[in-house]
Every structure is written in structure tokens, then in C-alpha cells.
N, C-alpha and C positions, 0 to 999 in steps of 0.2 A: 711514331718513332721511326729511327733510321733504319732499325732492323725489324722493323715489323712486317709480316709476310703479306704478300698481296693476296687477295682472294683467288684461289683455283691454283694457287702456286706454293711451293714450299722452298723456304731459303735455306741452303745448307752453307755453312759456314765452319771452318776447322774441320774436325772428327765427326760432330753429329750437332744436332740441336743443342745440346747441354754445353759445350763448351763456347756458345755465342758469347760476346763480351755484353750485349745487353741483360743475359741471364747471370752473369757474374756482377751486374751493378744491382739486380734486383735481389740477389741472396747475401747482399751487405745491407747492414741498417741505414735507411734512409735519413736525410737532415729534415728540418721541421717545415721549411717552404716548399711552395709548389703543391699544395695537396691534391688539385685538380689534374695537374700533370702525373703527381705519381698514380693517381687512381688509371688514368688512360693508361699508362705504360704498364701497370699490373695487369688490366685487362687484358693488353696484348700479350704479356708472356703468358697468362694462364692458356690465352688461345693456342700459342704456338706449342706449349706443352702438352696441350691434348694432340696436337698432331702428330705426336711422335710415335711414329708405328713400331712395331714388334721387333723389325732387324734392326732398327738404328738403336732401338732401347738394349737390344741384345749385344750390339758393338761398345755403348757405352758401359754395361754392365762388365764387360771385361776390361775395360780401362779401369773402372772403380777397383776390380778384382785384382788387377796388376799392382795398384798402389797400396792396396791394403795387404795383399801378400807379402811385400818387400818389407812392410811396416814403415813405410813413408808416410808418417802422419804430419806433414808440412802443411804448407798452404795450398798444395794441388789437391790433395785428399781433402781438405776442408772445403773446398770450392766444388769438388766433383761430388760430396756427396749432400751438398747445398741443393746443386741442379738435380739429383737423382730425385731427393725428396719433393722438390718442386714437380716434379714431371710424374712420380704415384701420387702425389697429393692431389692433382689438377683435375683428376677424372672421378667419376662416381663409381665407379666400378674398377674393382682390383687388378692392377698391372701384375703381370708373370715376370719374375725376375729369375736370372739363371741361377740354378741350384748352388754352384760355386760362390756366386756373388751373395745369397742367403748365408751361407755356411761364414763365409769370412766375416760379415756384419756381425753374425752372433760371437765370432771369435774376437774380434775387434771391441765388442760392447763388453766381453768378460775379461780383458786383457789387463794385469795391475798397471801396465805403462803406458796406457793410451790416455790421451788429455781428455780433460772432460767434456770439452766442447764437441769431439769427435763421437764420443760415447753418448752424448745427447742425441746427436743427429742419427747414428746408428739405430738408437730405439726408435727415434721418429719413424724411420724408414721402415721399420720392422712392425710398428703398430701400423702403419697403413695398409701394410701387406694382410693383415688379419682379416678372416681366420686364415690360417695356413696350416698346410700339411708337413712341410719341410721343416719346422723349428724344432731344434733339439735342446733349447734353453731349459734351465732348471734354475730354483734359488740357490742350490749349493754351488752353484759355479762363480756366484758373486764373490768379490774378496773384500768388499766394504760396503756400509750400508748405502753407499750413494750408489754403487753398483746394483744392490738389492733393489732400491728403490725403481732405478731404470728396467732391469729384468722383470720386476713385479708388474710395472706398467705394461710391458708387453705381453706378458702372460693373461693380464686380467683383458686385455683387447681381444684375445681369442674367444671368449665369451665361454669356456668350459666351465660348468659348476664344479668339477671335482678339482680343476685347477684354482679355481677361486678359494678352494677351502684350504687347499694346499698352501697357497700363497698367505693368504690369512693365519695360517698355523705358524708358519716360518717367520713372517715379520712380528707377531706378538711374541715369540721366545726372543728376539732381539730386543725389544723394549722391556721385556720382563728380567733381561739380564741385569745384573748388578754393576755393570761395568759405568765408570762416569759418564756423566752426560756429554757426550762430545757432538762433533756434526753430524753423528750418524742419525741420530733421532729426527731431525728435522725433514730427512728425506723419507721418513717412512709413515709420519701420520697421514700422510693424504693416500696412502696406500690402504691402510686401515678403514680409513672413510669411505674408499670406493668398493671396499671388500665388504665392509656392513652394507652398502648401498645396493650390490650385486646380490648379495647372500647374507640376510640378516641373522640367520641361526649358523652361519660359519664359525662365529667364535663360541667356544664352550662358556658357561655362567661365570665360572671362577676367572677365566681370562678377562671377561667383559668387567667384572667388578674390579679386578686390579687395575684394568687401564681406566676405568672410571675414578678410580682414587688418585691415579695420576693426573689426569686431566684437570680435577678440582685443585689439587696442588699446583700445577703450573699455570691457571687461571689467577689464582689467590697470591701465589707466594713467588713470582719472579721478582728479579732483581730490580731494585730502583736506582741504581747506578749505572752509568753509560759504559758500553763496551769499551776496553781499552785500545789505545792505538797501537799500531806496530811501531816498534823503535826504530828509527831511522839509521842508527849506529853512527850519527853524525858528532863532531866535536863537541858542540853545544848542547847536546841533547843529554838531559837529566832524568833521573827517574821520576823528581816530584813533577816536572813538567808533564809526563806522561799520564798521571794520576787522573782517572777517569771522573767527571763530575756526575751530579744526580741527573735523572732525568726530567723534563717540563713538560708544562701543560703546552695546549695549542696556542694559549696566548702568552707565551714567553714565560709566565711565572714557574718557580720549581715546584714540582710534583710533590704534595705533602701528604699522597696516600699511595696504594699500591700502583704496579704497573698494569696498564690495559693498552691495546691496541691504538687508542688514541693519545699515549705518551710520546713525546719527541726527545730524539737526541741526535747526535752525530753519529754514533754506532751503537750497536745493540749487543748484548751479551746471547750467548745460546739459548738460556731459559727465556729469556724475552720474545725469542723469535718463535720457540716452544708456546709461550703465550698466546700470541697472535694466531698461530696455526690450530691452536686447542679453539681458541673462540670462531674461528672458521668453521670448524665440523661441529660445532657445539649443537647445534637446533638438530642435524641430522641424528647425531649420536642420542640426543634424549630422546628422539620418536622411535630410534629403534630398540632404546632399552624399555620403552613402556612404562608405565606408572609404577610398578615394584614398590607399592606403598605398603606401609605396615597395618596391620590388621585392622579390621573396623572397630574391635573392642575401645580402642583407644581415641579413635579418629575423632569423635565429637567431643571429647575431654579435651583432647590438644586444639581443636578449631576453637573451644570457647577461651581457652587460655590466650590462643594468638588474637583475640579481638583487643588485647592491649598492644599495640607495636613495641612499646618501651620493653615490656615484659617479656617479649616474644625474643627480641633481640638481645636481652641480658642472656636468657635462657639458651639461646643459640649459641652464644660467644663462650658460654661456659661448660656446653656439654659437646661442642662440635666435633671434637677429636672422637667422640663414643658412637658418632653415626654411621651406619653401613655406608658402604661405597656408593651405590645409587644416590642416597639422599645425602651424603657428603658433597657429590658434584652438583646436585639442582643446589643446594643450600650455597656454594661459592657461585655458580652461576646467577643466582640472585643478586648476591652481592655486586658481582661483576656487571651485571646489567644497571643496576641502581649508580654504580660510579660512572658507566658510560653516559646516562641521562643527565649524570650532575655535569660531565666534561662537555658534554654537547651545548650546553648554555653558554659557553666562553665564546668570547670573540676570537677566533682564528687570526693568525697574521699572515697565512697564505692562502691562496685559495684550493690547493691542493689538499690542505689540512680540512678547510671549510667542506670541501665535498664529501671526505671522509667521514665526517661528521654525520653529515646527512645519511650515509650509507649505514654507518653504526647506529645512528636511531632507528632506522627501519629494522636492522637485525636484532637490536636489542628488544623492541616491544613484542617482535614474533616469539623471541625467545622466552620472554615473560609470559606471554600467552600460552607456549607448550607447558611451562611449568605450573602455572594456574590450574591448565585443564589435568595435569598428572597429578597434582596434588592440591587440591581448594584451599587447604589452610596458607597457601603463599599468596592469595588473594589479598588479603587483608593489609600484607605490607607491599604489594605492587601497586595495589589501587591508588594509594596517594601521588606517588611518582608519575603514573600515566594520566592520572587527572590533570596534575600542574602541568605535563607536557603539553597533552591537548589544549588546555587554555592558552599557552605560550604558543602553539604553533598555529592557533587559529587566525591570528593575525601577520603571522608570517609567510609570505610567499615563496619564500626561498626553499622552505622545509615542506613543501604542499605533499610530497610522495610519503612522508612519514604519518599523514593522515589515514591513509589506508590502514597499516596494521593496527592503528589506534581504533579504528573502525570495527576491526576483526575482533578486536579484544573484547571491545564492549557488547558485540553480537554474541560473544561467548559466554561472557560472564556479567553481562548488564543486570540480568534479573537477579543474581546472586549480591552485586553489589549495590543493588537500588539505584541503577543508573537508566535513564530513559536513552536507549540504544537507537530509538526510531529519531529521536532528535539528533544525534550524531550523524546519523546515515543521511537525514534530511538536509543539513549543512553539506554533506560529502556530495550527494547528488545534485544539489542545484547550483551551488556557487561554483564548486571545482570545476566542472568541466565549462560552464560557460567564461570562467576566468583564464583557464588554462588548457585550452582544447589543443593548442599549438605545440604542447610539449607531447613528442611520440613517445617517451618512454613512459610517462604518465598515463597515457592513453592506452597503451599496452596493459600495463600493470594494474589499470583500471577496471578494463573490461575482464582481464583474468581474475580480478578480486571478485567479479560479479559472476563469472561464472562458479570459482570455486564455492562461494557460499550460497548458491541458490537454494539449499537446503535449507539455511538459517533465515533466507527470506520467506520461506514457504508460508509463515504466519502472517506475514504482511507483505503480499506481493503488490499491495495497491501504491505503495511508496515507490518501487522500483518500476511498475508500469505507466504511472503518471510522471515519472523523469524520464521517460523516453526520448522528448526532445532535447532535452541536456545532452545526454548520452549520443544523440547521433550528431552532435557537433565533433567529437572525437571520430566520428564515423567519416563523416563529411571532409574533414582536413587530414586523415590519415587512411582512408579506404584501401588502400592495396594490404597494409600490413594487417588490418581489424576486419576485414571482410568474414573471413574463416569465424572469427570470434562472435560476430553479430549473427551470422548464420545459426549459430549456436545458441544464442540468447533469444532470437525472435519468438519461437514457440512459447517461452515463458512471458516476454515484453508484451504479447498482444494478446488480448481478449476481447469480447464483445463490444466491450464500453470504448476502447482504443482503437480497434481495427480501421475505422474510417478516416480517422486523424492520421492514423501512422501511414497509412497508406499513401494518402496526400503527401505526408512529409518525406516519403522514401521517393516520390516521383518527384519531389522538390530537391533532392538532396544535392544536384550540382549548385542549383541556385544558392542552396545553404552555404556550400563551399565558397561560392563567390561573394556571399554577402560578409562572410567570416574573413575573408581576405580584404574585403573592403572595410570591415571594422578594424582590422589592424593596422590598416595604412593610415586611416583616419585618426586614433586614438592612441597609438605609440610614438615614443621619439624615435629618429632614424637609427640610435644606437642599440636600441632595445627589440628592433623589431625582427620575427623570425623571417626566414629566407622565404622568397618568392620568386614569381617569374618577372625580372625586372624589366624584361621587352613589353610588358602589356601596360601601358599607361591609361591611368582613367580618372582624369581630371572632372570629367561631367559626372562619372559614378559619385565622385565625393562630394561634389555641389547637390545631389539628389538625394546622398545619405541626411544632408542638413535640410531637405524642404520638409516642411511639417507635412504637406500632404502625403509624402511616400513615408515618412517615419511610420505610421501607424502599420504599414503593410512589413518594414523592417523589425519593429518590433514583435510582430506576428510570427514571423520567420525565425527571427533569433530567440522565442520564448524560451524558458526553462523549465516549464511543467505544461502538461496536458492540459488545453483549454476547454476541449470539448466543443470547440468551432472551427469552422475552416473557412480560408480567406481566398478568393480568387486572386492569384499573383501575378496575372498577365502583366498589368502596368509595371511589377517591378522586375518581371524577365526583361521587358525592354529597358529598363533602366542599367540592369546589371549586363546587359549584351556585350558591352566591350570585354568584360572579363572572360567569356566564353572561351577563348582561346588559351587561359592559363593551363598549364599542364597538371596543376593539381586539379582543376575542374575537369578536365579529360579523363584523368585516372577516377575520379568520383563517377563519372558517365559509365565509365566502363564496369563499375562494381555494382550498378543498380539493378541489371538484370538478373544476378546473382541473387541478389538480396529480394527481389520481388518473387523469384521462384520460392526460396525459403517462407517469405511470409504467407505465399498464397498455400503451399505445402502445409504450414500449420493453422490457416484459417479453417481450411476446408475439413479439418478433424472436429470443429465444435460449431460451426456456423449455422445459424437457424436460418429459415427461409427467408425472414424479413432482412436479416443482415446481408443474404446472398443477392437479394434483390438491390439492396443498396449499394452495395459494391460494384454489380453488375452497369448500374445507373453511373456510377463514378467512373470506370472505364470507358463509358461513351463519352462522358463531361470531358476526362482529361485526355483522351486519345489526340485532341487538337490544341492542348493547351500546355504543352512541355517545352523546359527552357532549351533555348536552341543552340544546343551543343551539336559539333560535327559527329554523323553516325548514333546520335543519342535516341532521336526518334523512332528510327527503323528498328534498333535494337530493341526498345522499350516496346513497340506495337508488336514485336515476334512473341514477346513475353505475353501481354495483353490478349491477344488475338487466341492464344493457348489456353487461357484461363477463363474468358468468358464463356465459351461452351461448356468448361469443367463447373462454374457455378450454374449454369441452366441445367446441368446434370443433376446437381444437387437439389435444385428447385426449380423444375420444369415449369412451375405457374408463373414464373417470373415474366417468361415472354407475353403472356397475355396480360399482367398486370402492368408491365411498360411497355403496352402496345404504343401508346401515344410517343413516349421517347424513342422508341426504335425506328416509329414513322419518321420522326423527325431528323434522326440522325441518318438514316437510309434518304431521305429526301434532302438533305443537305450534302450530301456526297456528290461528286462530280469533278471534272478537272482532274488534276493531278491526285486528289484524294480519292479517287475512285480505283486506286491501283494497291491498295495496301492492304495487309494482313487483317486488320481489324474488320475492312469490309466483308472480306471473306468468311470469317468466323461469325459475325452477327448475321449473314445471308444465310449461313449453313443452321445456326442457331433457329432462325425463324422457320426455315423448312422443317426441322428436326421437331420442334416443339410447340408449335402454332396447330395445334390439334385438339379435339374434343377427347381424346383418348388420355390427355395430360391434363386438361383442364378443361371441366364442362362449360365454364364460361365463355369458351371460343365462341365466336358466332361465327355466319357467312358473311357478314357486313363486315368482320374485320378481315377476313381472309382475302375478300375481294379489294379492301384497301391496301393491305400489302402486296397482293398481286398486282395493282396498278403500278404501285411506286416502285416495286422491281422490276416492272415491265419496261417502265421509262428508263431506267437506270442501264438495263440492258443495251437498249437502245441507243444511249448515251454513249456507252464505253465501246461499241462496235462499230457506231457512224463516226465517232471523231477520228481525225486523222494524227498520229503521233508527232510531237515536236518537242521543242527543248523545254518548255513547259507544260507539256503534256505527255509524259511518257507512256510508252506502249503498254496496253493492258494484258497482262499474263493470262494465259489460257486457264488457269485454276479460277480465276475469277468469272470469267465467262461460263464455264462447265458447272460452277456452283450455281450461278445464276438461273441456269437452266434447270438444273436440278431441281432447285425450291420453288420453282414457278410451276414445274411439273407436279410436284409435292401437293402444293397448294390446290392445283386445278384437280387432282384426284380426291379432294375432299370437299370439292366445291363442283360438280359436274358440270354447271353451266359454264365454267372457264375452260373445259376441254378443247372447245372448237378454237379459241383463241390462242390458247397455248401449243396446239399442233400447227396452227398456221405458222407461229412465231418459230417454233423448232423447225419447219420446212423451209422458212427463211434463212435460220441460221446454218442450216447445212447447205443450202445454194451459195450462200455468202462465201463459207469456208470453202466452197469448189471454185468460186469464182478468181480467175489469173487475177483481177486488179487489185487482190489483197494479199496476193503472193509477196510482193516485196516488201509489203509492210510486217507479216508473221511469217514465220518460219514453217517449214512443210511440216514438221512434227507437231507444231501448235494447230495448226489447222486440222492436222489428223485427228487430234484428241477432240478438237469440237464436233468434227463431223461425226465420230464414233459415239461421242455422248448423245449428240443430237438424234441420230439413228435409233440407239437404244431405246430413248425415252420415247420416241415415235412408237416403237413396237411396243412397248408396254402400254401406251394409251389406247392402242388398237382393241385391248382388252380392259376395260375399267375396274372391273372386279381385281382383275390381276393386280393391276396398277396401285390400287388401293392397299391391297394385301402385301406389296412388295414395298412400297414407297411410305405407307402410314401402317406399319404392323401395331398391333394391340402390345399392350406392356406385356402379356405373358410370352409373347413371340420375341419382343424386342429386347428382353433381358439376356436369354440365351444368345441372339443374334442370329439364328439360324442362316438366314440369306447372307451372312458374313461367312460363314462356317464352311469352309471347303470340305470338312469331311460329312456334311450332310447332303441329302438329296434335292435340296431346293435349288442351289446354283445350277445343278445339272438341268434340273426342269426348266428352269429360266433359259440356260443356254438351247435347249430343245425348242423352245417355244419361239424363240429369236429367229433361230434358222428355219423353221417351218414358216413364218411370216414374211421371211427375205425370199423366199421361192415364190416364183409366180405361176403356184400350180393352183391358183383360184381358190385358195382355202380361204374360209371366210372367219370372222370374229365369231364366237360362241361355238365353234365344232367342238364336239367332244372326242378330245384327243385321247383319252383314255379309252374311248370305246371304239376308236379306229374308224 
């Protein structure tokens, strides 16, 4: 933008930031075109608003105060308040406004002559200031119900429980008044809904009953005639021409039943607006109200009577006026939801009405679920509608989001309704994610549905667990938004039977994203494809997707259920490599380390020795077979290298059990691979757990084989010259290799001369000026220090074995690492004595002097 501030500078225009023309444009409603330009401009404006300092804000508050003080409520005041709202709303922390400005904002809000738009802006600014100690507002200051609604919104934003109750009492008194239903009530229902959500016990029982009765009336008995048009006063205007017509359905036909939110018209009456507001707060109100059912004495009799839908409907219509308020509201809510389900089957003429139908379907089923939970007798009346709706929606891809509340309904009531809820969920978990993974709203709601109903799935978690490949498609496509949700779900999804397959899929998640992208490119028409990175062209990938030899790998990666088998996907990684630079693939790769940590945190809670050994082997195998995304391999290696020692600690004998695989892994390391995190963790685990104290099967022959392999590896990493293809070996790798070789030698005394010679060479090499330009002085100092310490320990083999291979009893408290014990002090003393050239020999009794 022309007015965007350059980095490191602040552009001043007019009086201050808030008077810039760019903010004036941003404050006004924008047109429909140029969505990308608008997003860029909005981001720039927010950045500029955050840069406004306290001094500049004070000057602008003085300007706003001057306009409000003289009651100049023209365009200048309107624009100034818009800019002030942008400034206070652009930051996470509360801005401090001048007390005079805050007082004038409150005065303007409560002024009966102030235009409505200014009052809205004043209330918005005051809400952004919450909580504030300088407020003097009270509901008594409001001159109209519109002002009362705005004042109440500011007071509720303060979060004071007592203030919430006071606001609730004041609003309820206005709603209970016998004044004719005017525009006032439409401003107050949202306040009541907010009060009950903040403090469910804020309203007394009698007031709750009275409002429940009125909500039922507004739902069922709103006018079916459109609102009257305002008289133009023209010469040709006649009373007959201004007569309102009936409301219509979304398909254009005249409505023959009562008014609902899906009824259409040119203008609406006040009770029709109350009807819409009552439905919007209905579910929350029912949940706050609780069951409030009649006594159990007649509950069974009434449920038997309601086995017949016709008898129930006739009985309800005859005696509905005798029902208590809570039951009256539930009765009308049931009728309203049934009417919405009927209206949702009509063919809407406008897209906006079609979208509204889908939203109302979701809300109607959720309300029916609440009604049936509060009063099971409603189940027999709601069940036929929900069954028919599910049958209709299973083949309608446009209304797939409504299947989630339907599944919730059958999870809650399937047993009572003799419906197989597992079959409903089976369809939900297998087909829906596979076919609609690219819908971000559905993905978020699906994951939230799984999290909210874990208790209901507890009786059959196998269905949820075996469906994780299907759920992971949502994660692969929308990883930034869903990562936290899956971190919470992973402890439930993973078990001993799915852990290995799930870990493979987590490591292959970026390639799954690429495969899903490729699937969409190949299967859908251009007008139906979701957005992706158009800069990436992948004609070769599309041809590979049709290759019979690659189709098996694609089908395995895109499977909908756990198969219990794993496939080597390296050939598929090569085919998908052109898509590795897609933004969506990069985002998914950034989420994998977080998911891996959550996975291992869950697995280590229940993993047996066999599973730990299996997972450790998997880490070795997959460390060099990852999808090549920028920075992905390094990030994953950091996580895997921290988890491999944890698995060894969980099951120490796995080092002996997997000795062959570990030797192959160490032997295959070399070149660039010899500088990674995995090498350090594997070498450390060998030195820590390849011991008889951890596994009696450990033999001197195994120790010798590992010693030779690690000795050769140390020689390779220290003798190779760094280059572009062979980066410099970090000192951590060298010191861990030296330490592990010393540990192995302390357990097999025949190896002590070899490791002593090796350590002497390493110390000499670290002092050589030839390696100075290659390794920094700090790195060489670390190598020299470690080599000297290990040589000193080896001069007393018995001490070396005790320190480097402590028994289980000693290693559990880790005395040699605890600075509060005497062992570190004793070791330090031994080291200092050995370094002196006083002729002390190994074996001297230091304690005896």
C-alpha cells in the first residue's frame, strides 16, 4: 500500500496515525472485489495500528474528546471513533485511554440524542478496554432498550459475577414488562443468552419459567405475514398497494405452516425477528435449564402412551396449554425442529438460502438430541425424522456436515431406539474423511466431534482406532489448524495393535499430503478443485498415479482403515518429489515433530518390551527413508534421536536383542550420515545398555563387535576432511563415540589397551595445529578434555567400571550425576591426583594416605 510503513520507521500523517487516509478507507465497508488486496491492506493497517505509541494515542484521545464534548456527532466523530476502535482492538493487551476520553465515551453511549452508529462504536471501544476500573456505567443510565443492550454488553465484558447478575435482573424486568412488543426486545435476548452462559444461576426460577414460556410463544406463534413497507408518501401510493403478503418457503412457494428461520420474505415483523433470535439461543437455554421433568411416577405410563406417534400428537395438541413453562418450551422446540427438517428438503432458489438450510439442519438435530436427553419420551417422536434425514443425507455430499450431529444423536440414543450406532459411525469414519478431507470446516468439526464424544466411544474404541488412516487425511490437508486437536486425540487412537502402523503413517504424513493433492488434481474438474499451490506443476506425478506398478503404493497410502501391514514407500517418495515444495506439504512437515512427541508420550505409557523393541527398530529403518522436504529430515531426526534412548530405557534388553540391526545401522553410517542426531543417540544407547548388568545374554563377543564397528566409525569421522558433500563432524559425535568405546572397554578388560591408545591419539590430534582451521578451538577443547578424563579413569580399571558401568542399584539414583553427593568430588580428586607428576601409581590407597 502507498501508506504502508517501512521497516524500522513510522510514517506520520496529519495529526497522528489515526488520521491517515488509509485508515479512513479501512474503516468504511469494502466492496466485493480484490480479496487478496484487501487482506494485504488489512494486515498493513493492523501492523500500523500496533505501532501507535502511548504519546500518539494520547493526542488522538484528546481529539476524540474534543469532538464528543461539543456533541459534534457528524462524519468526523464517526471516522475518529472507527480509528480509535482499530487502535485499541489491534493488540492483545489493553490500551490505556485518557480518563476524560473514557468518560465522554460513556456519556455519548447513554445520550438519548446520539446516533445509533456512534453508540455502537462507543460500546465497542469500551468493551475492548475491559476490564476497566474507570467505568461508571449502569443499566439505569439507559434511555431505551437499544441503549440497555449496548450498556449491558459493556458491563458483561468486565467479567464481574455480581455485575452479571445485576444486568440479568435488569434485562429480565424489561422482558417481563407488559409493554407492547416493540423493537426493544430484539436487543435484549442476546444479553439474556450471554448472562445465562456466564452465570447459569443468575436468573431466579420464576423468571426462568416466564421467559421459557415466552420463548415457546415466539418460536411457534410468530406472524406468517411479511412486514409492512414504509409508506413513501407519494401521490400514487395506496393503502392496498402497501398491504403485506404472506411469507414464502425457500423454494418460492407460499408458506402454509408457521414461521421459522427458513421462511423468506421482503420484510419481517418484530415477532419474526424474535422467532429467529429465540431459535439461535434455544439450545443453550435448554442446556442451562436442565431436564426439569415431572416425577418418575407417571414417566413410564407416559412413555408407553407415546409409543404411538399419532396419539401423542393429538394429546399434545389438546393439552399443550396446560403444560408447565419448561415442558411448553420443549414441546414447541420439537415442533420447530421438525418443521425445519421438513423445510430443509426443499430446493432453495438462492445459494444463501441453501447455506442457511445446511446450518439449520445441524442446529435442529443438535436441539433434538438435547430434547431427547432431557426427556426420553421425545425420542419416539423425533426418531422417524432423524432416520429419514440420515437416509436422505447419506447420498447428498452438500450436506455432509449434518451427518456429525446425526451420528451424535444415535450415539446417545441408539440403544433405546434399536439403531446400530456403530454402523452409522462406520460410514462416518471411513467414507467422509476420504471424500471430504479438503473441507476445512468439516475437518475442524470432525476432530472436535471425536474429542467431545470419547466417553461414548469408550465401549467401542476399536472403531475409532482402526479409522486413524482416514482421520489422518484431515490432519495431512489442514495440519496447522488440527495439530492441537490430534495431539489430544493421539493417546486414545494409539494402542499396541496400531502403534507401529501409526508411526509409519506419521512419518509419511507429508507424502500423504502430496498424494491427496495429486488425487484432487487428477479426479476433479477445474471448477470444483480446492485451492492449492498453482506454482507447482506435476504432470509426471499425474502419469505415475495411473501407473499400475505405483497404484498399489498409492492405495496403501490412501487407505481408509488400518490394514495391519506396512509398505516401503521410498519409490512413492521419488514419484511425489515434485510436490515437496508445495506450501501445504511444507506446513504438514512442520507439524510432524509435534505429533511425534505426542505419539511417543502416549506409547511409553503402555508399551511392552516387545513393542518398544519393535518401535526402536522402526526408528532405525525409517531414519534414512523419509520424504525429502526442506528441513523435514533434520527436524524428525531430532525427535527420533530423543525417543530412541527413551525406548531403550523402557526396555534395556533391546540393545542386546537388536544387536544385529544396531551393528548394521552403525556399519552403514558414513559420509554425511555420520553427523546426525540419530548416530549420537544410538551410540549412547549402546554404551549405556550393552552390559551384563542390563541383560545376562550380553557376551564379550558382542562387546568386541560393537567396539570394532565404533572404532572404525570414529576413525572415519576424525580423518575425513569436511566438504560440501561431507559436513564437519560436530564434537558431540566424537565425544560420545570416545565415551562409548571407553565404556565397552571397561566391561571387557582386553580392550583397555586399544582404547587407551585411541584416546591418546585423539588427544594428540586435538592438539595438532593441522586440524585447527577445520574445528574451532572450543570443539577441540571439548575433545581434549573428554579424552583426558577417560584416560585418567582407565588408569584405574575398577574405578572406571564402577563409574562407567554402575549397577542398577547405583544407576537408578544416578549418584555419579548428583552434585549433592560425594562421588563427583571423589572423582575430581582422583583426576587431579593422577594429573600431577608426583609419581603416584594406580592402585595406591588414597584413603589410607
